[in-house]
C-alpha positions in Angstrom: -12.9 48.3 60.3 -12.2 52.2 58.9 -14.1 55.0 60.0 -16.0 55.1 56.1 -17.1 51.2 56.6 -19.0 51.9 59.1 -21.1 54.9 57.8 -21.4 52.8 54.5 -23.3 49.8 56.5 -25.1 51.9 59.1 -26.6 53.8 56.2 -27.0 50.6 53.7 -25.4 52.7 50.9 -22.5 51.4 48.4 -21.8 54.0 45.6 -21.4 57.6 47.9 -17.6 57.3 48.5 -17.3 60.7 47.1 -19.7 61.8 49.4 -18.9 60.5 52.8 -15.1 60.8 52.3 -16.2 64.5 52.1 -18.3 64.5 55.2 -15.8 62.1 57.7 -12.5 64.6 56.3 -14.8 67.4 57.8 -16.1 66.2 60.8 -12.7 64.7 61.4 -10.8 68.2 61.0 -14.1 70.1 63.1 -13.4 67.1 66.1 -9.5 67.5 65.7 -10.6 71.7 65.9 -11.9 71.1 68.9 -9.8 68.8 71.1 -6.7 70.9 69.9 -5.3 67.6 68.1 -4.1 66.3 64.9 -5.4 63.2 64.7 -8.8 62.0 66.2 -8.4 59.9 68.7 -9.3 56.1 68.5 -11.2 56.7 71.6 -13.3 59.1 69.8 -13.5 57.9 66.5 -17.0 56.7 67.4 -18.3 60.6 67.4 -16.4 60.4 63.7 -19.0 57.9 62.8 -22.1 58.6 64.3 -21.5 62.9 63.2 -21.4 61.8 59.6 -24.2 59.2 59.5 -25.8 62.3 61.1 -24.6 65.0 58.3 -25.4 62.8 55.2 -28.8 62.0 56.5 -29.3 65.7 56.4 -28.0 66.2 52.5 -30.1 68.5 50.9 -31.3 69.8 54.3 -28.6 71.2 55.7 -30.2 75.1 55.5 -32.9 73.5 57.7 -33.3 73.8 61.2 -36.5 72.4 61.5 -39.9 70.8 59.2 -43.3 69.7 59.3 -45.3 67.9 57.1 -48.9 66.1 57.9 -47.7 66.4 61.6 -44.5 64.9 61.2 -42.0 67.1 62.2 -38.0 67.0 61.9 -35.5 69.4 63.9 -31.9 69.6 63.3 -29.1 70.8 65.5 -27.4 73.9 64.8 -23.8 71.8 66.0 -23.6 68.1 65.5 -20.9 67.6 68.0 -23.5 68.7 71.3 -24.0 65.2 71.9 -20.9 64.6 72.6 -19.7 67.9 74.4 -19.3 65.7 77.4 -17.5 62.9 76.3 -14.9 65.7 74.5 -14.8 67.4 77.8 -14.1 64.0 80.0 -11.6 62.9 77.3 -9.8 66.6 77.7 -9.6 66.3 81.5 -8.2 62.7 81.2 -5.4 64.5 79.0 -4.8 67.4 81.6 -4.5 64.6 84.1 -2.0 62.9 82.7 0.0 66.0 82.1 0.2 66.8 85.8 4.3 66.1 86.9 5.1 66.9 83.5 7.0 70.0 82.4 6.8 71.3 79.0 8.7 73.8 77.2 7.3 75.7 74.6 
C-alpha cells in the first residue's frame, strides 16, 4: 500500500488527493534532506506517513504554536521530525556501520 493510501485510510478522507500529494511530497523531501539521501529508505516510510497526517490535521493552523478554547488546549511542535530524531539517528548509525571497511573515492 502506498503512503497516500495509508494517510487517506487513517484520516478517513477520499477527495483530498491534491492536498495529500503536496503534503507527502514536501514531507518526503524534508526527510530526504535530513537523511542526505535521494530516496526515503523503506524502513523510514512510516515517518512520512505519520508526519503527513500531523501536517494534514494542522491545515488552517500552520502559524499557531498553541491554542486554547474553553479549557481545550492544543500545542503544535516547531519541527514535525523531532519525535523521530532517535529513529533517524539510529538509521544513520546503521548506515555508517555498513560503511566500515569500504573505501570511498569522491
